[in-house]
CHARMM-style PDB file with segment names, atoms N, HN, CA, C and O in Angstrom:
ATOM      1  N   MET     1     134.594  91.795 162.430  1.00  0.00      PROA
ATOM      2  CA  MET     1     133.626  91.772 161.825  1.00  0.00      PROA
ATOM      3  C   MET     1     133.772  93.021 161.045  1.00  0.00      PROA
ATOM      4  O   MET     1     134.145  93.982 161.718  1.00  0.00      PROA
ATOM      5  N   SER     2     133.597  93.208 159.958  1.00  0.00      PROA
ATOM      6  HN  SER     2     133.294  92.427 159.411  1.00  0.00      PROA
ATOM      7  CA  SER     2     133.277  94.353 159.607  1.00  0.00      PROA
ATOM      8  C   SER     2     131.714  95.263 159.569  1.00  0.00      PROA
ATOM      9  O   SER     2     130.668  94.626 159.690  1.00  0.00      PROA
ATOM     10  N   THR     3     131.693  96.490 159.424  1.00  0.00      PROA
ATOM     11  HN  THR     3     132.543  97.008 159.325  1.00  0.00      PROA
ATOM     12  CA  THR     3     130.805  97.402 159.766  1.00  0.00      PROA
ATOM     13  C   THR     3     129.169  96.730 159.174  1.00  0.00      PROA
ATOM     14  O   THR     3     128.212  96.554 159.928  1.00  0.00      PROA
ATOM     15  N   ALA     4     129.164  96.457 157.808  1.00  0.00      PROA
ATOM     16  HN  ALA     4     129.941  96.600 157.196  1.00  0.00      PROA
ATOM     17  CA  ALA     4     129.020  95.948 156.680  1.00  0.00      PROA
ATOM     18  C   ALA     4     128.040  94.559 157.563  1.00  0.00      PROA
ATOM     19  O   ALA     4     126.834  94.513 157.807  1.00  0.00      PROA
ATOM     20  N   LYS     5     129.065  93.620 157.851  1.00  0.00      PROA
ATOM     21  HN  LYS     5     130.044  93.657 157.654  1.00  0.00      PROA
ATOM     22  CA  LYS     5     128.270  92.558 158.227  1.00  0.00      PROA
ATOM     23  C   LYS     5     127.433  92.482 159.758  1.00  0.00      PROA
ATOM     24  O   LYS     5     126.561  91.718 160.172  1.00  0.00      PROA
ATOM     25  N   GLN     6     128.094  93.571 160.330  1.00  0.00      PROA
ATOM     26  HN  GLN     6     128.803  94.191 159.994  1.00  0.00      PROA
ATOM     27  CA  GLN     6     127.561  93.712 161.815  1.00  0.00      PROA
ATOM     28  C   GLN     6     125.830  94.315 161.447  1.00  0.00      PROA
ATOM     29  O   GLN     6     124.884  93.630 161.837  1.00  0.00      PROA
ATOM     30  N   PHE     7     125.638  95.336 160.849  1.00  0.00      PROA
ATOM     31  HN  PHE     7     126.406  95.892 160.531  1.00  0.00      PROA
ATOM     32  CA  PHE     7     124.650  95.743 160.326  1.00  0.00      PROA
ATOM     33  C   PHE     7     123.671  94.607 159.815  1.00  0.00      PROA
ATOM     34  O   PHE     7     122.610  94.469 160.424  1.00  0.00      PROA
ATOM     35  N   ARG     8     123.902  93.936 158.937  1.00  0.00      PROA
ATOM     36  HN  ARG     8     124.764  94.048 158.442  1.00  0.00      PROA
ATOM     37  CA  ARG     8     124.060  92.776 158.344  1.00  0.00      PROA
ATOM     38  C   ARG     8     122.962  92.009 159.276  1.00  0.00      PROA
ATOM     39  O   ARG     8     121.744  91.971 159.100  1.00  0.00      PROA
ATOM     40  N   ALA     9     123.941  91.242 160.601  1.00  0.00      PROA
ATOM     41  HN  ALA     9     124.931  91.272 160.744  1.00  0.00      PROA
ATOM     42  CA  ALA     9     123.848  90.361 162.008  1.00  0.00      PROA
ATOM     43  C   ALA     9     122.742  91.269 162.761  1.00  0.00      PROA
ATOM     44  O   ALA     9     122.124  90.681 163.649  1.00  0.00      PROA
ATOM     45  N   LYS    10     122.391  92.693 162.515  1.00  0.00      PROA
ATOM     46  HN  LYS    10     122.893  93.171 161.794  1.00  0.00      PROA
ATOM     47  CA  LYS    10     121.523  93.262 163.117  1.00  0.00      PROA
ATOM     48  C   LYS    10     119.794  93.430 162.635  1.00  0.00      PROA
ATOM     49  O   LYS    10     118.762  93.602 163.283  1.00  0.00      PROA
ATOM     50  N   ALA    11     120.058  93.299 161.349  1.00  0.00      PROA
ATOM     51  HN  ALA    11     120.896  93.158 160.822  1.00  0.00      PROA
ATOM     52  CA  ALA    11     118.930  92.861 160.327  1.00  0.00      PROA
ATOM     53  C   ALA    11     118.519  91.381 160.802  1.00  0.00      PROA
ATOM     54  O   ALA    11     117.492  91.060 161.399  1.00  0.00      PROA
ATOM     55  N   ALA    12     119.408  90.698 160.455  1.00  0.00      PROA
ATOM     56  HN  ALA    12     120.242  90.960 159.970  1.00  0.00      PROA
ATOM     57  CA  ALA    12     118.917  88.963 161.034  1.00  0.00      PROA
ATOM     58  C   ALA    12     118.559  89.065 162.240  1.00  0.00      PROA
ATOM     59  O   ALA    12     117.858  88.191 162.750  1.00  0.00      PROA
ATOM     60  N   GLU    13     118.942  90.070 162.875  1.00  0.00      PROA
ATOM     61  HN  GLU    13     119.512  90.780 162.461  1.00  0.00      PROA
ATOM     62  CA  GLU    13     117.972  89.093 164.513  1.00  0.00      PROA
ATOM     63  C   GLU    13     116.456  90.389 164.184  1.00  0.00      PROA
ATOM     64  O   GLU    13     115.295  89.990 164.263  1.00  0.00      PROA
ATOM     65  N   SER    14     116.659  91.285 163.974  1.00  0.00      PROA
ATOM     66  HN  SER    14     117.603  91.610 163.910  1.00  0.00      PROA
ATOM     67  CA  SER    14     114.912  91.759 163.964  1.00  0.00      PROA
ATOM     68  C   SER    14     113.946  91.144 162.760  1.00  0.00      PROA
ATOM     69  O   SER    14     112.767  91.448 162.576  1.00  0.00      PROA
ATOM     70  N   ALA    15     114.731  90.211 161.992  1.00  0.00      PROA
ATOM     71  HN  ALA    15     115.688  89.965 162.141  1.00  0.00      PROA
ATOM     72  CA  ALA    15     113.858  89.357 161.300  1.00  0.00      PROA
ATOM     73  C   ALA    15     113.382  88.544 162.146  1.00  0.00      PROA
ATOM     74  O   ALA    15     112.198  88.634 162.471  1.00  0.00      PROA
ATOM     75  N   GLU    16     114.285  87.492 162.725  1.00  0.00      PROA
ATOM     76  HN  GLU    16     115.247  87.419 162.461  1.00  0.00      PROA
ATOM     77  CA  GLU    16     114.308  86.620 163.759  1.00  0.00      PROA
ATOM     78  C   GLU    16     112.948  87.296 164.726  1.00  0.00      PROA
ATOM     79  O   GLU    16     111.878  86.735 164.965  1.00  0.00      PROA
ATOM     80  N   SER    17     113.395  88.653 165.161  1.00  0.00      PROA
ATOM     81  HN  SER    17     114.263  89.108 164.967  1.00  0.00      PROA
ATOM     82  CA  SER    17     112.238  89.086 166.146  1.00  0.00      PROA
ATOM     83  C   SER    17     110.951  89.082 165.656  1.00  0.00      PROA
ATOM     84  O   SER    17     110.121  88.691 166.477  1.00  0.00      PROA
ATOM     85  N   LEU    18     110.538  89.385 164.606  1.00  0.00      PROA
ATOM     86  HN  LEU    18     111.213  89.703 163.940  1.00  0.00      PROA
ATOM     87  CA  LEU    18     109.581  90.011 163.641  1.00  0.00      PROA
ATOM     88  C   LEU    18     109.344  88.604 163.583  1.00  0.00      PROA
ATOM     89  O   LEU    18     108.125  88.470 163.683  1.00  0.00      PROA
ATOM     90  N   LYS    19     109.923  87.418 163.466  1.00  0.00      PROA
ATOM     91  HN  LYS    19     110.914  87.527 163.384  1.00  0.00      PROA
ATOM     92  CA  LYS    19     108.689  85.865 163.308  1.00  0.00      PROA
ATOM     93  C   LYS    19     108.291  85.234 164.521  1.00  0.00      PROA
ATOM     94  O   LYS    19     108.134  84.035 164.752  1.00  0.00      PROA
ATOM     95  N   ARG    20     108.129  86.384 165.379  1.00  0.00      PROA
ATOM     96  HN  ARG    20     108.257  87.358 165.191  1.00  0.00      PROA
ATOM     97  CA  ARG    20     107.913  85.523 167.004  1.00  0.00      PROA
ATOM     98  C   ARG    20     107.093  86.398 167.262  1.00  0.00      PROA
ATOM     99  O   ARG    20     106.505  85.947 168.245  1.00  0.00      PROA
ATOM    100  N   THR    21     106.533  87.653 166.950  1.00  0.00      PROA
ATOM    101  HN  THR    21     107.010  88.020 166.152  1.00  0.00      PROA
ATOM    102  CA  THR    21     105.771  88.684 167.130  1.00  0.00      PROA
ATOM    103  C   THR    21     104.507  88.364 166.631  1.00  0.00      PROA
ATOM    104  O   THR    21     104.536  87.430 165.830  1.00  0.00      PROA
ATOM    105  N   VAL    22     103.274  88.903 166.876  1.00  0.00      PROA
ATOM    106  HN  VAL    22     103.251  89.662 167.527  1.00  0.00      PROA
ATOM    107  CA  VAL    22     101.941  88.995 166.409  1.00  0.00      PROA
ATOM    108  C   VAL    22     101.335  90.399 166.522  1.00  0.00      PROA
ATOM    109  O   VAL    22     100.305  90.619 165.884  1.00  0.00      PROA
ATOM    110  N   VAL    23     101.947  91.504 167.375  1.00  0.00      PROA
ATOM    111  HN  VAL    23     102.783  91.325 167.893  1.00  0.00      PROA
ATOM    112  CA  VAL    23     101.679  92.574 167.634  1.00  0.00      PROA
ATOM    113  C   VAL    23     101.652  93.307 166.758  1.00  0.00      PROA
ATOM    114  O   VAL    23     102.644  92.940 166.128  1.00  0.00      PROA
ATOM    115  N   PRO    24     101.153  94.271 166.111  1.00  0.00      PROA
ATOM    116  CA  PRO    24     100.660  95.314 164.807  1.00  0.00      PROA
ATOM    117  C   PRO    24     102.198  95.728 165.019  1.00  0.00      PROA
ATOM    118  O   PRO    24     103.165  95.255 164.421  1.00  0.00      PROA
ATOM    119  N   SER    25     102.197  96.825 166.113  1.00  0.00      PROA
ATOM    120  HN  SER    25     101.411  97.209 166.598  1.00  0.00      PROA
ATOM    121  CA  SER    25     103.620  98.096 166.317  1.00  0.00      PROA
ATOM    122  C   SER    25     105.102  97.071 166.494  1.00  0.00      PROA
ATOM    123  O   SER    25     106.171  97.364 165.959  1.00  0.00      PROA
ATOM    124  N   GLU    26     104.922  96.069 167.195  1.00  0.00      PROA
ATOM    125  HN  GLU    26     104.054  95.831 167.629  1.00  0.00      PROA
ATOM    126  CA  GLU    26     106.162  95.351 167.069  1.00  0.00      PROA
ATOM    127  C   GLU    26     106.338  95.114 165.560  1.00  0.00      PROA
ATOM    128  O   GLU    26     107.417  95.413 165.048  1.00  0.00      PROA
ATOM    129  N   ILE    27     105.251  94.547 164.745  1.00  0.00      PROA
ATOM    130  HN  ILE    27     104.375  94.305 165.161  1.00  0.00      PROA
ATOM    131  CA  ILE    27     105.994  94.037 163.486  1.00  0.00      PROA
ATOM    132  C   ILE    27     106.323  95.505 162.356  1.00  0.00      PROA
ATOM    133  O   ILE    27     107.252  95.455 161.551  1.00  0.00      PROA
ATOM    134  N   ARG    28     105.610  96.470 162.446  1.00  0.00      PROA
ATOM    135  HN  ARG    28     104.855  96.511 163.100  1.00  0.00      PROA
ATOM    136  CA  ARG    28     106.218  97.409 162.213  1.00  0.00      PROA
ATOM    137  C   ARG    28     107.562  97.975 162.609  1.00  0.00      PROA
ATOM    138  O   ARG    28     108.352  98.499 161.825  1.00  0.00      PROA
ATOM    139  N   GLU    29     107.769  97.788 164.138  1.00  0.00      PROA
ATOM    140  HN  GLU    29     107.127  97.363 164.775  1.00  0.00      PROA
ATOM    141  CA  GLU    29     108.895  98.288 164.469  1.00  0.00      PROA
ATOM    142  C   GLU    29     110.185  97.263 163.841  1.00  0.00      PROA
ATOM    143  O   GLU    29     111.191  97.901 163.527  1.00  0.00      PROA
ATOM    144  N   PHE    30     110.249  95.922 163.653  1.00  0.00      PROA
ATOM    145  HN  PHE    30     109.432  95.404 163.908  1.00  0.00      PROA
ATOM    146  CA  PHE    30     110.732  95.096 163.537  1.00  0.00      PROA
ATOM    147  C   PHE    30     110.951  95.582 162.233  1.00  0.00      PROA
ATOM    148  O   PHE    30     112.059  96.008 161.907  1.00  0.00      PROA
ATOM    149  N   GLN    31     110.008  95.558 161.471  1.00  0.00      PROA
ATOM    150  HN  GLN    31     109.108  95.212 161.736  1.00  0.00      PROA
ATOM    151  CA  GLN    31     110.182  96.113 159.586  1.00  0.00      PROA
ATOM    152  C   GLN    31     110.956  97.049 159.161  1.00  0.00      PROA
ATOM    153  O   GLN    31     111.730  97.078 158.205  1.00  0.00      PROA
ATOM    154  N   HSD    32     110.651  97.929 160.063  1.00  0.00      PROA
ATOM    155  HN  HSD    32     110.022  97.906 160.840  1.00  0.00      PROA
ATOM    156  CA  HSD    32     111.374  99.267 159.844  1.00  0.00      PROA
ATOM    157  C   HSD    32     113.149  98.647 160.485  1.00  0.00      PROA
ATOM    158  O   HSD    32     114.031  98.660 159.627  1.00  0.00      PROA
ATOM    159  N   SER    33     113.427  98.302 161.493  1.00  0.00      PROA
ATOM    160  HN  SER    33     112.710  98.291 162.190  1.00  0.00      PROA
ATOM    161  CA  SER    33     114.532  98.413 162.003  1.00  0.00      PROA
ATOM    162  C   SER    33     115.167  97.381 160.953  1.00  0.00      PROA
ATOM    163  O   SER    33     116.359  97.672 160.852  1.00  0.00      PROA
ATOM    164  N   MET    34     114.864  96.341 160.168  1.00  0.00      PROA
ATOM    165  HN  MET    34     113.896  96.105 160.250  1.00  0.00      PROA
ATOM    166  CA  MET    34     115.297  95.306 159.080  1.00  0.00      PROA
ATOM    167  C   MET    34     115.461  96.224 157.845  1.00  0.00      PROA
ATOM    168  O   MET    34     116.427  96.231 157.082  1.00  0.00      PROA
ATOM    169  N   ALA    35     114.594  96.831 157.792  1.00  0.00      PROA
ATOM    170  HN  ALA    35     113.809  96.826 158.411  1.00  0.00      PROA
ATOM    171  CA  ALA    35     115.254  97.610 156.219  1.00  0.00      PROA
ATOM    172  C   ALA    35     116.419  98.607 156.673  1.00  0.00      PROA
ATOM    173  O   ALA    35     117.473  98.712 156.047  1.00  0.00      PROA
ATOM    174  N   SER    36     116.051  99.472 158.065  1.00  0.00      PROA
ATOM    175  HN  SER    36     115.195  99.386 158.574  1.00  0.00      PROA
ATOM    176  CA  SER    36     116.985 100.363 158.590  1.00  0.00      PROA
ATOM    177  C   SER    36     118.588  99.890 158.112  1.00  0.00      PROA
ATOM    178  O   SER    36     119.329 100.347 157.241  1.00  0.00      PROA
ATOM    179  N   PHE    37     118.772  98.703 159.148  1.00  0.00      PROA
ATOM    180  HN  PHE    37     118.170  98.332 159.855  1.00  0.00      PROA
ATOM    181  CA  PHE    37     120.381  97.972 159.263  1.00  0.00      PROA
ATOM    182  C   PHE    37     120.418  97.662 157.475  1.00  0.00      PROA
ATOM    183  O   PHE    37     121.587  97.645 157.092  1.00  0.00      PROA
ATOM    184  N   GLU    38     119.530  97.451 156.473  1.00  0.00      PROA
ATOM    185  HN  GLU    38     118.580  97.465 156.785  1.00  0.00      PROA
ATOM    186  CA  GLU    38     120.104  96.494 155.021  1.00  0.00      PROA
ATOM    187  C   GLU    38     120.281  97.897 154.896  1.00  0.00      PROA
ATOM    188  O   GLU    38     121.504  98.015 154.825  1.00  0.00      PROA
ATOM    189  N   ALA    39     119.572  99.502 154.798  1.00  0.00      PROA
ATOM    190  HN  ALA    39     118.578  99.407 154.856  1.00  0.00      PROA
ATOM    191  CA  ALA    39     120.489 100.353 154.034  1.00  0.00      PROA
ATOM    192  C   ALA    39     121.749 100.759 154.706  1.00  0.00      PROA
ATOM    193  O   ALA    39     122.633 101.077 153.911  1.00  0.00      PROA
ATOM    194  N   LEU    40     122.034 100.826 155.858  1.00  0.00      PROA
ATOM    195  HN  LEU    40     121.315 100.568 156.504  1.00  0.00      PROA
ATOM    196  CA  LEU    40     123.060 100.753 156.430  1.00  0.00      PROA
ATOM    197  C   LEU    40     124.427  99.689 156.230  1.00  0.00      PROA
ATOM    198  O   LEU    40     125.580 100.103 156.355  1.00  0.00      PROA
ATOM    199  N   ALA    41     124.128  98.418 155.935  1.00  0.00      PROA
ATOM    200  HN  ALA    41     123.191  98.082 155.833  1.00  0.00      PROA
ATOM    201  CA  ALA    41     125.126  97.474 155.618  1.00  0.00      PROA
ATOM    202  C   ALA    41     125.368  97.973 153.716  1.00  0.00      PROA
ATOM    203  O   ALA    41     126.395  97.858 153.047  1.00  0.00      PROA
ATOM    204  N   ASN    42     124.165  98.457 153.340  1.00  0.00      PROA
ATOM    205  HN  ASN    42     123.331  98.551 153.884  1.00  0.00      PROA
ATOM    206  CA  ASN    42     124.429  98.733 151.968  1.00  0.00      PROA
ATOM    207  C   ASN    42     125.312  99.635 151.859  1.00  0.00      PROA
ATOM    208  O   ASN    42     126.381  99.199 151.432  1.00  0.00      PROA
ATOM    209  N   ASN    43     125.282 101.036 152.138  1.00  0.00      PROA
ATOM    210  HN  ASN    43     124.414 101.391 152.485  1.00  0.00      PROA
ATOM    211  CA  ASN    43     125.658 102.418 152.319  1.00  0.00      PROA
ATOM    212  C   ASN    43     127.351 101.643 152.978  1.00  0.00      PROA
ATOM    213  O   ASN    43     128.002 101.473 151.947  1.00  0.00      PROA
ATOM    214  N   GLU    44     127.858 101.359 153.692  1.00  0.00      PROA
ATOM    215  HN  GLU    44     127.329 101.497 154.529  1.00  0.00      PROA
ATOM    216  CA  GLU    44     128.730 100.486 153.990  1.00  0.00      PROA
ATOM    217  C   GLU    44     129.743  99.495 152.790  1.00  0.00      PROA
ATOM    218  O   GLU    44     130.974  99.535 152.781  1.00  0.00      PROA
ATOM    219  N   ASP    45     129.200  98.947 152.177  1.00  0.00      PROA
ATOM    220  HN  ASP    45     128.201  98.915 152.184  1.00  0.00      PROA
ATOM    221  CA  ASP    45     129.416  98.244 151.307  1.00  0.00      PROA
ATOM    222  C   ASP    45     129.928  99.292 150.181  1.00  0.00      PROA
ATOM    223  O   ASP    45     131.064  99.281 149.708  1.00  0.00      PROA
ATOM    224  N   TRP    46     128.935 100.165 149.845  1.00  0.00      PROA
ATOM    225  HN  TRP    46     128.011 100.173 150.229  1.00  0.00      PROA
ATOM    226  CA  TRP    46     129.036 101.004 148.583  1.00  0.00      PROA
ATOM    227  C   TRP    46     130.760 102.048 149.051  1.00  0.00      PROA
ATOM    228  O   TRP    46     131.824 102.234 148.461  1.00  0.00      PROA
ATOM    229  N   LEU    47     130.215 102.456 150.318  1.00  0.00      PROA
ATOM    230  HN  LEU    47     129.350 102.304 150.797  1.00  0.00      PROA
ATOM    231  CA  LEU    47     131.205 103.005 150.485  1.00  0.00      PROA
ATOM    232  C   LEU    47     133.027 102.440 150.546  1.00  0.00      PROA
ATOM    233  O   LEU    47     133.984 103.054 150.074  1.00  0.00      PROA
ATOM    234  N   ALA    48     133.046 101.442 151.095  1.00  0.00      PROA
ATOM    235  HN  ALA    48     132.269 100.943 151.478  1.00  0.00      PROA
ATOM    236  CA  ALA    48     134.191 100.519 150.789  1.00  0.00      PROA
ATOM    237  C   ALA    48     134.829 100.236 149.261  1.00  0.00      PROA
ATOM    238  O   ALA    48     135.990 100.387 148.882  1.00  0.00      PROA
ATOM    239  N   ASN    49     133.835  99.843 148.638  1.00  0.00      PROA
ATOM    240  HN  ASN    49     132.891  99.720 148.946  1.00  0.00      PROA
ATOM    241  CA  ASN    49     133.738  99.862 147.107  1.00  0.00      PROA
ATOM    242  C   ASN    49     134.290 101.104 146.206  1.00  0.00      PROA
ATOM    243  O   ASN    49     134.932 101.203 145.160  1.00  0.00      PROA
ATOM    244  N   ASN    50     133.668 102.063 147.216  1.00  0.00      PROA
ATOM    245  HN  ASN    50     133.147 101.983 148.065  1.00  0.00      PROA
ATOM    246  CA  ASN    50     133.954 103.381 146.133  1.00  0.00      PROA
ATOM    247  C   ASN    50     135.017 104.510 146.735  1.00  0.00      PROA
ATOM    248  O   ASN    50     135.155 105.607 146.195  1.00  0.00      PROA
ATOM    249  N   PHE    51     135.622 104.174 147.713  1.00  0.00      PROA
ATOM    250  HN  PHE    51     135.510 103.283 148.152  1.00  0.00      PROA
ATOM    251  CA  PHE    51     136.659 104.699 148.394  1.00  0.00      PROA
ATOM    252  C   PHE    51     137.304 105.715 147.974  1.00  0.00      PROA
ATOM    253  O   PHE    51     137.416 106.837 148.469  1.00  0.00      PROA
ATOM    254  N   ASP    52     137.864 105.126 146.727  1.00  0.00      PROA
ATOM    255  HN  ASP    52     137.773 104.215 146.326  1.00  0.00      PROA
ATOM    256  CA  ASP    52     138.916 105.565 145.382  1.00  0.00      PROA
ATOM    257  C   ASP    52     138.090 106.198 144.623  1.00  0.00      PROA
ATOM    258  O   ASP    52     138.765 106.538 143.651  1.00  0.00      PROA
ATOM    259  N   LYS    53     136.814 106.636 144.456  1.00  0.00      PROA
ATOM    260  HN  LYS    53     136.265 106.361 145.245  1.00  0.00      PROA
ATOM    261  CA  LYS    53     136.220 107.355 143.871  1.00  0.00      PROA
ATOM    262  C   LYS    53     135.672 108.651 144.565  1.00  0.00      PROA
ATOM    263  O   LYS    53     135.628 109.660 143.861  1.00  0.00      PROA
ATOM    264  N   ILE    54     135.321 108.723 145.648  1.00  0.00      PROA
ATOM    265  HN  ILE    54     135.358 107.904 146.220  1.00  0.00      PROA
ATOM    266  CA  ILE    54     135.277 109.728 147.025  1.00  0.00      PROA
ATOM    267  C   ILE    54     136.213 110.775 146.610  1.00  0.00      PROA
ATOM    268  O   ILE    54     137.338 110.411 146.270  1.00  0.00      PROA
ATOM    269  N   VAL    55     135.878 112.201 146.582  1.00  0.00      PROA
ATOM    270  HN  VAL    55     134.963 112.497 146.858  1.00  0.00      PROA
ATOM    271  CA  VAL    55     136.171 113.378 146.971  1.00  0.00      PROA
ATOM    272  C   VAL    55     136.791 113.361 148.243  1.00  0.00      PROA
ATOM    273  O   VAL    55     135.908 113.043 149.040  1.00  0.00      PROA
ATOM    274  N   HSD    56     137.868 113.543 148.842  1.00  0.00      PROA
ATOM    275  HN  HSD    56     138.585 113.801 148.195  1.00  0.00      PROA
ATOM    276  CA  HSD    56     138.359 113.926 150.011  1.00  0.00      PROA
ATOM    277  C   HSD    56     138.989 114.744 150.239  1.00  0.00      PROA
ATOM    278  O   HSD    56     140.152 114.658 149.843  1.00  0.00      PROA
ATOM    279  N   SER    57     138.532 116.079 151.061  1.00  0.00      PROA
ATOM    280  HN  SER    57     137.588 116.148 151.383  1.00  0.00      PROA
ATOM    281  CA  SER    57     138.766 116.912 151.529  1.00  0.00      PROA
ATOM    282  C   SER    57     140.429 117.168 152.736  1.00  0.00      PROA
ATOM    283  O   SER    57     140.554 116.586 153.813  1.00  0.00      PROA
ATOM    284  N   THR    58     141.040 117.743 152.388  1.00  0.00      PROA
ATOM    285  HN  THR    58     140.938 118.216 151.513  1.00  0.00      PROA
ATOM    286  CA  THR    58     142.093 118.076 153.124  1.00  0.00      PROA
ATOM    287  C   THR    58     142.062 119.185 153.977  1.00  0.00      PROA
ATOM    288  O   THR    58     143.136 119.573 154.437  1.00  0.00      PROA
ATOM    289  N   SER    59     141.188 119.675 154.227  1.00  0.00      PROA
ATOM    290  HN  SER    59     140.316 119.360 153.853  1.00  0.00      PROA
ATOM    291  CA  SER    59     140.622 121.091 154.908  1.00  0.00      PROA
ATOM    292  C   SER    59     140.393 120.538 156.424  1.00  0.00      PROA
ATOM    293  O   SER    59     140.696 121.011 157.520  1.00  0.00      PROA
ATOM    294  N   ASN    60     139.766 119.398 156.050  1.00  0.00      PROA
ATOM    295  HN  ASN    60     139.520 119.013 155.160  1.00  0.00      PROA
ATOM    296  CA  ASN    60     139.439 118.660 157.470  1.00  0.00      PROA
ATOM    297  C   ASN    60     140.094 118.416 158.818  1.00  0.00      PROA
ATOM    298  O   ASN    60     139.571 118.309 159.928  1.00  0.00      PROA
ATOM    299  N   THR    61     141.690 118.337 158.356  1.00  0.00      PROA
ATOM    300  HN  THR    61     142.114 118.423 157.455  1.00  0.00      PROA
ATOM    301  CA  THR    61     142.897 117.964 159.210  1.00  0.00      PROA
ATOM    302  C   THR    61     143.236 119.270 159.209  1.00  0.00      PROA
ATOM    303  O   THR    61     143.794 119.410 160.298  1.00  0.00      PROA
ATOM    304  N   ALA    62     143.245 120.567 158.523  1.00  0.00      PROA
ATOM    305  HN  ALA    62     142.792 120.453 157.639  1.00  0.00      PROA
ATOM    306  CA  ALA    62     143.940 121.664 158.991  1.00  0.00      PROA
ATOM    307  C   ALA    62     142.802 122.266 160.305  1.00  0.00      PROA
ATOM    308  O   ALA    62     143.161 122.620 161.429  1.00  0.00      PROA
ATOM    309  N   VAL    63     141.376 122.250 159.774  1.00  0.00      PROA
ATOM    310  HN  VAL    63     141.084 121.962 158.862  1.00  0.00      PROA
ATOM    311  CA  VAL    63     140.380 122.378 160.975  1.00  0.00      PROA
ATOM    312  C   VAL    63     140.748 121.823 162.831  1.00  0.00      PROA
ATOM    313  O   VAL    63     140.756 122.260 163.982  1.00  0.00      PROA
ATOM    314  N   ARG    64     141.048 120.374 161.890  1.00  0.00      PROA
ATOM    315  HN  ARG    64     141.041 120.019 160.956  1.00  0.00      PROA
ATOM    316  CA  ARG    64     141.094 119.637 162.947  1.00  0.00      PROA
ATOM    317  C   ARG    64     142.670 119.975 164.187  1.00  0.00      PROA
ATOM    318  O   ARG    64     142.786 119.879 165.409  1.00  0.00      PROA
ATOM    319  N   GLN    65     143.254 120.222 163.508  1.00  0.00      PROA
ATOM    320  HN  GLN    65     143.159 120.300 162.516  1.00  0.00      PROA
ATOM    321  CA  GLN    65     144.953 120.739 163.826  1.00  0.00      PROA
ATOM    322  C   GLN    65     144.772 122.325 164.481  1.00  0.00      PROA
ATOM    323  O   GLN    65     145.587 122.615 165.357  1.00  0.00      PROA
ATOM    324  N   GLN    66     143.713 123.406 164.091  1.00  0.00      PROA
ATOM    325  HN  GLN    66     143.051 123.171 163.379  1.00  0.00      PROA
ATOM    326  CA  GLN    66     143.432 124.492 164.203  1.00  0.00      PROA
ATOM    327  C   GLN    66     142.934 124.224 165.675  1.00  0.00      PROA
ATOM    328  O   GLN    66     143.537 124.738 166.617  1.00  0.00      PROA
ATOM    329  N   LYS    67     141.898 123.467 165.861  1.00  0.00      PROA
ATOM    330  HN  LYS    67     141.408 123.050 165.096  1.00  0.00      PROA
ATOM    331  CA  LYS    67     140.945 123.008 167.458  1.00  0.00      PROA
ATOM    332  C   LYS    67     141.815 122.478 167.947  1.00  0.00      PROA
ATOM    333  O   LYS    67     141.417 122.380 169.108  1.00  0.00      PROA
ATOM    334  N   SER    68     143.099 121.884 167.896  1.00  0.00      PROA
ATOM    335  HN  SER    68     143.422 121.963 166.953  1.00  0.00      PROA
ATOM    336  CA  SER    68     143.490 121.041 168.803  1.00  0.00      PROA
ATOM    337  C   SER    68     144.694 121.884 169.742  1.00  0.00      PROA
ATOM    338  O   SER    68     145.193 121.520 170.806  1.00  0.00      PROA
ATOM    339  N   PHE    69     144.986 123.231 168.887  1.00  0.00      PROA
ATOM    340  HN  PHE    69     144.581 123.527 168.022  1.00  0.00      PROA
ATOM    341  CA  PHE    69     146.097 124.273 169.709  1.00  0.00      PROA
ATOM    342  C   PHE    69     145.042 125.348 170.621  1.00  0.00      PROA
ATOM    343  O   PHE    69     143.872 125.586 170.319  1.00  0.00      PROA
ATOM    344  N   PRO    70     145.785 125.912 171.795  1.00  0.00      PROA
ATOM    345  CA  PRO    70     144.942 126.957 172.198  1.00  0.00      PROA
ATOM    346  C   PRO    70     145.276 128.258 171.567  1.00  0.00      PROA
ATOM    347  O   PRO    70     146.472 128.546 171.524  1.00  0.00      PROA
ATOM    348  N   LYS    71     144.619 128.892 171.189  1.00  0.00      PROA
ATOM    349  HN  LYS    71     143.647 128.659 171.224  1.00  0.00      PROA
ATOM    350  CA  LYS    71     145.470 130.331 170.461  1.00  0.00      PROA
ATOM    351  C   LYS    71     145.870 131.391 171.472  1.00  0.00      PROA
ATOM    352  O   LYS    71     145.344 131.503 172.579  1.00  0.00      PROA
ATOM    353  N   ASN    72     146.681 132.031 171.077  1.00  0.00      PROA
ATOM    354  HN  ASN    72     147.108 131.940 170.178  1.00  0.00      PROA
ATOM    355  CA  ASN    72     147.491 133.142 172.047  1.00  0.00      PROA
ATOM    356  C   ASN    72     146.751 134.216 171.426  1.00  0.00      PROA
ATOM    357  O   ASN    72     146.830 134.646 170.276  1.00  0.00      PROA
ATOM    358  N   GLU    73     146.031 134.567 172.371  1.00  0.00      PROA
ATOM    359  HN  GLU    73     145.966 134.217 173.305  1.00  0.00      PROA
ATOM    360  CA  GLU    73     146.051 135.800 172.626  1.00  0.00      PROA
ATOM    361  C   GLU    73     146.553 137.253 172.994  1.00  0.00      PROA
ATOM    362  OT1 GLU    73     145.750 138.183 173.072  1.00  0.00      PROA
TER     363      GLU     73
END
């Protein structure tokens, strides 16, 4: 299952929980959770659809390689 689908499943769980409560603080919490998970799902979709348009840095690879080797002093 893709990450976006997982986030949408969590949003759906929050929506179901929202239907079962009448406590105002829980309502706000579930509404916030739903919005957050939907935003995360939308972001994952955008990244998947636009991956080829994103500038990718090669310096991250160099930094990781430097950190993986002990320094000789």
